[in-house]
N, C-alpha and C positions, 0 to 999 in steps of 0.2 A: 920920696918915695910915701905912695897913696898905701893906704892901709881902704883894703875895704869890707865892711862892716855890715854880715850878715843879718836879714830882716832878721829872722829871731833876739839876736841882739840889739836890732836896731827898738819892737818892743819892749823888751825888757828896759832898755835904758830911758825910753818916754813912760812907761807905768812908777819907774824909780824917779825920772823927775817928777810926776802928778803926785806923787807920794807924798815925798819931801814939799813940793808946794803949799802941799792940805796941810800937814804939819805946823808949815808957817804965818799959813793964810787960811784958817780955816775957816772965816766965810767965805771963799770963792769954790764952786761949787765943784762934783769932779768933769761935769759935761763943759764945764767952760778952761778947766785945767788941760782936758784929753783933746779938745782940739785946740790950744793951745800947744802939748804936744805931738802932735798929727805933723802941726803945721814945722815946728821947730825941729825935725830930727824923720821932715820929708815921711811920713809915711805916707801909703799906699792905699787906695779903701778897704781893702783884705787886714793890713796888719793895722790901721784905723778900726775896724771891725772885735778885731783881734785884745786891743788895748780895752774897751769898751766893758769888753766880756771878763778883762782882767778886773779891771776897778769896779764890774756890777760883783765878781766874787769877793772880792776886799769890802764890797758896802756892807756884804750879808755875815761875813766876820764878824765885820766891827758893829753889828745889830747881836749878835749874841749876846 
């Protein structure tokens, strides 16, 4: 049986992947990781942009 995952869930999973990978490999940039996550989770252009916005918010929180 095939399970369909909604776009919002894919973006959440991709963001979780990026944050986990960044914790394990802090030398990798968010940009590089977001590109990998977009391919890995088969995100379209709008979902990839949503992921980048989430990561920008995360980077801003880390800076404070």
